[in-house]
C-alpha positions as CSV (number, residue, x, y, z in Angstrom):
1,X,0.0,0.0,0.0
2,X,1.3,3.4,-0.9
3,X,1.8,6.0,1.8
4,X,-0.7,8.8,2.2
5,X,-0.1,12.0,0.3
6,X,1.9,14.6,2.1
7,X,0.1,17.7,3.1
8,X,1.6,20.9,1.5
9,X,1.2,24.2,3.3
10,X,3.2,27.3,3.8
11,X,2.6,26.9,7.5
12,X,4.3,23.6,7.9
13,X,8.0,22.8,8.4
14,X,9.6,20.0,6.5
15,X,12.6,17.9,7.2
16,X,14.8,17.2,4.2
17,X,17.4,14.4,4.1
18,X,19.7,13.8,1.3
19,X,21.9,10.7,1.1
20,X,22.9,8.1,-1.5
21,X,21.7,4.5,-1.6
22,X,23.0,2.4,1.2
23,X,24.0,5.6,3.1
24,X,26.7,6.3,0.5
25,X,27.8,9.9,-0.1
26,X,25.2,11.8,-2.1
27,X,27.7,14.0,-3.9
28,X,30.9,13.0,-5.7
29,X,32.6,16.3,-5.2
30,X,32.6,19.2,-2.8
31,X,31.6,21.4,-5.7
32,X,28.5,19.3,-6.4
33,X,27.5,19.6,-2.7
34,X,28.0,23.4,-2.7
35,X,25.9,23.7,-5.9
36,X,23.1,21.7,-4.3
37,X,23.2,23.9,-1.1
38,X,23.1,27.0,-3.3
39,X,20.2,25.8,-5.3
40,X,18.3,24.8,-2.1
41,X,19.0,28.2,-0.6
42,X,17.6,29.9,-3.7
43,X,14.5,27.8,-3.6
44,X,13.9,28.7,0.1
45,X,14.3,32.4,-0.7
46,X,11.9,32.1,-3.6
47,X,9.3,30.4,-1.4
48,X,9.7,33.0,1.4
49,X,9.0,35.9,-1.0
């Protein structure tokens, strides 16, 4: 059975976890990790405005 659909609301806080399969590193390079964090930060700013 599939899980229930997640409620989406601007009033809720969400926990985001990012890791590879079998707990492997999610990013091959430090640059890839920084790029992800930058993109995530930009998305948060966009949502907040």
